[in-house]
C-alpha positions in Angstrom: -1.7 0.3 -1.0 -1.4 -2.6 1.4 -3.4 -4.3 3.8 -0.8 -3.5 6.3 -1.0 0.3 5.3 -4.8 0.2 5.6 -4.7 -1.9 9.1 -2.0 0.5 10.3 -2.7 3.9 12.9 0.7 5.1 12.1 -0.1 5.1 7.8 -3.9 7.1 9.1 -1.9 9.7 11.2 1.0 10.2 7.9 -1.9 10.8 6.2 -4.3 13.0 8.1 -1.1 15.5 8.6 0.1 15.2 4.8 -3.7 16.2 4.6 -3.6 19.4 7.5 -0.4 20.0 5.4 -1.9 20.6 2.1 -0.4 17.8 0.7 -0.3 16.0 -2.9 -1.0 12.2 -1.7 -0.4 9.5 -4.4 -1.3 6.2 -3.9 0.6 3.3 -5.0 -1.1 0.0 -5.1 0.7 -2.8 -4.0 -2.1 -5.3 -3.8 -5.9 -5.6 -4.0 -7.6 -4.8 -0.5 -10.6 -3.4 0.4 -9.6 0.2 1.9 -11.6 0.9 5.2 -11.8 3.5 8.2 -9.7 7.1 8.0 -7.6 4.8 4.6 -10.5 4.6 2.7 -11.2 8.1 3.3 -7.8 9.2 2.5 -7.5 7.6 -0.8 -11.3 7.0 -1.8 -11.6 9.8 -4.4 -7.8 9.5 -5.4 -6.7 8.3 -8.7 -3.8 5.1 -7.6 -0.8 3.8 -9.8 -1.3 -0.1 -9.8 2.2 -1.2 -9.2 1.8 -5.1 -9.9 1.5 -3.6 -13.7 3.9 -1.6 -15.0 6.2 -0.6 -11.9 8.6 1.4 -14.5 5.7 3.0 -15.9 4.0 3.7 -12.3 7.6 5.9 -11.4 7.3 7.6 -14.4 3.9 8.9 -13.3 4.6 10.1 -9.9 8.0 11.4 -11.2 5.5 13.4 -13.8 3.6 15.1 -11.2 6.5 15.6 -8.4 7.7 17.8 -11.2 4.7 19.3 -12.1 3.9 20.1 -8.3 7.6 21.8 -8.5 6.6 23.8 -11.0 3.2 24.8 -9.8 4.6 26.3 -6.7 5.1 29.5 -5.4 
C-alpha cells in the first residue's frame, strides 16, 4: 500500500479482479498515506502489515497466511 498504488487505476482494477475471483488480499503498507476511493474500499477492513517496522516479520506472517490458505483449499 502506497500513495502511488492508491492513485493507480491499474492497482484498483487488480483489486477488483481479485475480489471477483474471491482471492485473499494481503495488504502491506509501505508508507503512511490516506487511502481513497476504490483503493480504500478494497483495503479498509483488512488488517495490513507495516513494512517499515519489521520487514522480516511481515514476510514471515505473509508466508504463514499463504501456507494456511493453501492447506484450507479444497
